[in-house]
N, C-alpha and C positions, 0 to 999 in steps of 0.2 A: 574556309567555307563561307562564313559570314564576314562582311567587311568590318573593320574596327569601328564600332559605334561609341561615340562619346556620350556623356550624360545628357547633354542637350538634345541629341538625336533620339535617345531612348524616351525622354520625356515627351518630345514632339510626337513620336509614334504612339505612345500611350494616350495622349490627349486626343489624337485623331481617332484611335480605336474607341475611346470613350464616347466621342461624339457620334460615331457611326453606329456602334452596337449598343450603346447605353450602359448604365451602371449595373444592370441586372445580368446581362450576358457576359460582361468582361471577366468575372471570376471563372465562369464555366469555360470560356475560351482559354484562359490561362492554364486551367487544369488540363484541358485537352492537349494544349501545346506541350505542357510538361510531360504528360504520358507519352506523347508522340516522340519527343526527344529522348526519353528514357528507353523506349522500345528500340529506337534507332541505335542508341549507344550499345544496348545488349546485342543487337544483331551484328553490329560492327565487331564487337568483342568476340562473338562466336565465329565470325568469318576469319578474323585474325588467328583464332585458335585452330581452326581447320587448316589454314595456310601453314602454320607452324608444324602441324602434324604431317602434312604432305611433304613439307621441306625435310623433316626428319626421316621420313620413309625414303625419299629420294637420296638423301645422304647415305643411308644404309645400303641401298642398292648400288650406289656409286662405289662404296667401299668393297662390296662383294665383287663387283665387276673388276675393280682394280686388282684385287687379290688373284682373281682368275687369270687376268692378263699377265700378271707377274709369274704365275705358275707356268703358263703356256710359253712365255718367253724363256724361262729357265729351262724347260724341257727341250725347246727347239735349239737352244744354244749348246746343250749337252750332247745331242745326237751328232755323230760324225756325218758329214755330207758326202 
């Protein structure tokens, strides 16, 4: 998602942010960024959990359909033509 940033790039970004926003706004912005990233992480985890739940349900349906197909195949092979 983010490019690999080295220590010098991070320091440069922080210095620019300090110049633009000033020392009083920087902690507030960091806190807001942290909250935003945390919320994004939670939403992503919830999405993956939903995906796993749907995947499990699809697997169950697949097994049921496979069993039914096997039964129909067995029945059709047993009947004389």
